[in-house]
N, C-alpha and C positions, 0 to 999 in steps of 0.2 A: 839547599841540596835536595831537600825533600821533594821540591818541585821538579829537579831533574830525574829523580828516581821514580816518578809516576809514569805508568805506561801510557801510551798514546790511546786517547779515548776516555781516560778516567779523570776525574777531578782531583785538584791538589789536596783537598781535605778528606778524601775518601780513605777508609781504613784498608789496610793492605789485604786483608782476607777476602775483600770483594773485588780485587783486580781482575780475577777471571771473568767477572760478569761484563766487563767493559774493556778488557785489553784487547786491542785490535791486532796485536802481533800474535796474541794466542787465540786464534780463531775458534778453536774447538769450544770454548766456553760461551762465546757469543752465539754460535750456531746451536748448540745444545740448549741454551737458554731459550732461543726463539722457538725451537721445535717443542720443548716442554711446555711453554707457554700456550702454545697452539693446542697441544693435547690436553691441558687442562680445560680450555674454553670449549673445545669440541666434546669432551667427555661430559661437561656440564650441560651443554645443549642436549645431548643424547639423554642424559638423566632427566631432564625437564620434559623431553618428548615422550619418554617412557611413561612417566606419571600422568601426563596429560592424556595419553591414549588409554589409560585404565578403564575410565566409564564406557568406552566404545568397544571393549573386549567382550565378546558374547560366549567365546568358548571358555569353559572352566579350566581346561587343561593349559590354554594360554595364561590365563590369570594366575594359576598356581606358580609360574616362573617368574612373576613381576618382582617379587621380594628378593630372590636370589640374584636376578639381574641388577636390581637397583643396588644391592650390596657390592656386587661385582664392579659396578661403574664407580662406587664411592672408593673402593680400593685402588681402581685404576688412576683416579684423580689423585690419590695419595702417592702413587709411584711417580706421576709427573712432577708433582710437588717436591718429592724427596730428591729428584735430580738437582735441584738448586743446593742442596746440602753437599753434594759432591762437587759442585762447580766452585763454590766459595772455599776459602782456606780452612784449615782445620783448628778448632778449638774444643773445649769440653762439651759444649752444647751441640755442635755439629757432629763431632764424633760419636756421642751417645745416640743421637738420632739415626745416624748411619747404621750403627750396630744393631740397634733395636727394631727400627722401623723397615729395614730392608727385608728381613724375614717374615716380619708381621704382615706387611702389605701383600707381598707375594703369597704368603700362606693364605690370606683371605681370598685372593683371587682364584687360586687353584682349589681351595675348599668349595667355593661356589660352583666352580666348573665340574668338580667331581659330583656334587649333588645334583647338577643339571643332567650329568650322565646317568645317574640312578633314575631320575625321573624319566628320561627319554628311554632307557631300557624297559621300564615298565610300560610306557606308552607304545613302543615299538611291538610288544608282544601282546598286550590287552586292549590297547587304545583307550585306555581309562587310567589316568594317572592319579597318584596320591594327592593329598590336600597340601596347601602351601606352607602351613606352619611346621609339619614335621621336616620337610626339607630344609626350611630355613634354619631351624633349631640344630639339625644335623650339621649344616655348614658352620654354624657358630661354634658348636662343639669341636669340630676339627680345627677351626681357627684358633680357639682358646688354647689347645695344645701348644701350638707355636707361640702364643703370647707368654705362656708359662715358661717355656723353654728359654726364650730370649730374656725374660725379666730375671729368672735365676742366674743365668750366665752373665748377664750385665752386674747384677748385684755382687756376685761372688768375686769378679774381676776387679771391680772397684774397691771392694772392701780389703781384698788381699793385696792390691797395689794401690796405696794412697795416691792422691793427686799431687804431682810435682810442682813446684812453683813455675808459674807461666812468665815468660818474657813477652811484653806486649808489643815489641817492635820486631822480633826475630821470629820467623816462621818455624824454626827448629824448636824453639821453646813453646810454641803453641802445640806442635805435634807431640811434645813430651807429655801431654795431658793423658791421664790414665785410661779413658776410653780409647784413646788413639794408640796405646801400647799393645798392639796385638799383631801377631804375624798374619800374613795373607792366608796361609794354609789353615789356621784356627778360624779365620772369619769364614772360609768356605766349608769347613767341617761343621760349624754351628748351623748350616743350612741343610743338613741332612734330611730332617723331617720335611722340608719343603720339596726336596728332590723326591721323596718318597710319595708326596701328593701328586707331583707331575707324572711320574710313571703310573700311579693309580689312575689318573685321569686318561692317559693314553690307552691303558688297557680297557677301561670302562667304554670310552668312546669307540673303540673298535668292536666291543660286544654289541654295540647298537645296531651294528651292521646285520647281525643274525636275526633281527626282528623281521615280522611280516608285513607290518604297516610302513610303506614307503613315504608317508607323509612326515614321519618323525625321524626317518633316516637322513634326511637332508640336513636337520639341525646336527645330527650325530656327525656328519661328514665335516661340518665347520668346526666343531670342537675337536675333532681329530686333527685337522690341519693346524689349529692354534696349539694343541698340545705338542704336535711333533715339531713345529717351528719354535716352541718355547725350549724343548729339549736341545735343539741345535744352538740356540741363543746361549743357554746355560753351559753347555759343553764348551762353547767358544770362549766365554768370559772367564770361566774357571781355569781353562788352560793358559789363557793369557795372563790372568791375574796371579796365578800361583808359579807358573814356569817362565812365560814369555816375558814378563817385564823385568825380572831378575836378570835375565840373559841380554836383553835388548835395550829397552828404552829406560829401564830403572824405575825407582819409586814415583818418579814424575808422571808415569803413565798409569799408575793405580786409579786415580780419581777418574780420569777420561774413561777408562775401561769400565768402571761400574756405572758411570752416568750414561755411557752408550747402552749398556745392558738394560737400564731402567727404560730408557726412552724408546728404544727398539721394541722390547717386550710389551710395553704400553700400547704402542701404535699397532702391534699385531692384535692385542685384544680388542682394540677399538674397530679396526678395519675389518677383521675376520670373524669377528664374533657378535659385537654389540650391534653394528650396523646391519648385518644379515638377520640377526634375531628380530629387530624391530620391524624390519622390512617384511618378514615372513608373517609376523603377527598382523600387520595392517592388511597385507594381501589376503590372508585368510578371513579377515572380518569383512572385507569388501565382497569376497566370493560368497560367503554365507549370506550377506544382505542381498545380493543379486539373486541367489537362489530362493530366498524367501519371497522377493518380489515376483519371481516367476510362479512360485507355487501358489500364491495367494495375490493376484494381480490387482484387484480392487473389490473389497467387500461391499462398499456401498453401491458401485455399479452393478454388482451381482444382485444385490437384494432389490434394486429397482427394476432389474431386468425381470426377476420373478414376479414383481407386482404388475409390470406390463403384461407379461404373458396371461396372468390370471385375469386381468381386465379385458384382454382381447378374447379369452375364452368365455367370458360372461356375456359380452356383447354379441358373439355370433352363435352361441349355443341356443337354440329354440326348443320350446317345449312343443313337441308334435301334437299333443292332445289339444291344445289351444290353437294351433295353426290350421285345424280343419274348419273351425268356425270363423275365422277371419275373412272378410270379404276380398274379392279380387282386386288388388290396387295396383295392377300392373301399369295401368295408364298414368299413375301418380308416383313420381319418383320419391322414395322415401330414404333419408339418410340412415345408414347402419348405426349411427351415434345417437338416434332420436329416443330410442328406448332404454338407452343406458342410464342407470341410476347410480352406479358406483357401488352397488351391494354385491357381495360374495353370492355364489350360487347357493350356499347353504342357507343364506337368509331369505331367499325368494320363496314365494308361497307354492307349495306342491299339491295339487288337488288329489284327493282320493279317488278309487274306483267308483265308488257310489256317487260322488259328485259329477264324474264324467258321464255315467250312464243317465243321471237325471238330466243333465244339460243336453245329452244327445237326443233324448225323448222330447223335451220341450222344444227343441229346435227342429223337429221333424217337418218336412214340407207338406203343406195343405193341397188337397186335390183341386185341380183346375176345372172350372165350369165353363170354359170358353167353347162356344159352338157345339154344345152337347145337345143331340136330339133326344128328347124324352120319348119313351116307348113303354107300352103297357106290360106289366109284369104278370105273368100267369101265375106265378107262386103266390103273389100277394093277393091276387084275385080269389084264388081257391081258398086261401086262408080266411080271408074276411068274409067271403060270401057276397060280396057287393058286385053289382055289374058295371060299376064305374071303374075305367081302367085307372091304375096307379100312374101318376105323374112323376113318381121318383125315378131318377136315372139309375139304369144299371150299369155299373162301373165296369162289369165284366165284358159287356159287348158294346159298350158305348164307343161312338167314334169321335175322334177329335180332328176337326178341320183346321187345317194350317194353310196359310196362303204361301203359295210357291210362285216365283216369279216366271217359271217356265210352263208348268203344266196346270196352273189354276189352283183348284182345291185339291187337297190330299187328305185321305182318311188315315187317321192314326188310331190304333186300338189303345184303349185305356184299361189297364189291368188293376 
């Protein structure tokens, strides 16, 4: 008989509380199970990608949000995992986890989003955000408030209503466990603090639009969309859970309603916040790297260019004082690199003015005695009193005979 009561798709020895995970006639359980499992895997991939990209983040304002985003992804993974507690049947452990973790996980997500809004409000106005640890501690403080509320509520209700005997074979007996003895309206009222965090996130995200830095407004838009969609999801499931199920589908629709709320809100977090946040961080890092490469193209090449310019100046700059003394070598081609020694100009010998004058005097041209006709000097004869004319040449009136191809001899005065 037990085999006949087993739903299609489930094993014969499977406990009845797990029938929704494999029952092909109740498709909602199988579909939500698959979607929640995909959400867990995708969130873990994003978490690893976020941590792997931390060493490549150069902007300190981006790095300050890593702790909040990582905590946000951890809570999102918890939401997808909690979906399985609403798919399986009710017993003490599943009912306790439902009541406690539903508000705690949502409170962690919205606490992180609220502190992200605080960070973006500061950045949108000053373009210089706070450090990471005050933001993360603020999120932890907001989250601990919900932890205390749910812990106190769960302890008080369990102590006031002791656990009833459980029937291992009947689902009604399982539902009689103390954590499951709670009205739908009470479950929704216990989440008032989480609703307050959602409204605060909406208002804080809209305040980001009043900033003057457009770079950070884009992230504020994503948070605003996530917060507004979350408000719609929460309004829908609360209305359905508190009023709609009692009038329409009955208690059998309570678990699917809460499971759908968890999965849908989790995927909103992943698609509309986590993915754009990681993409914006990587895009900003690539743009900063490209800007750095354009600003400093290549320091090695620039330094070598400077050395080449100095070498070219040393090769072609000449000392005009010594160029006067060099013989004419126009007929002999000389390489411009022949006199290059590789020394800088500051290390080359620079002659002083005295050295230049001494060198110029020593290199003065000697008088030419070619074809000079000696003549007697009257001054020298008068001075010495001798009748022998002087044979010393008079350079003032001497003539220099040169050979000309056209006119023969030509006289040139020697001064």
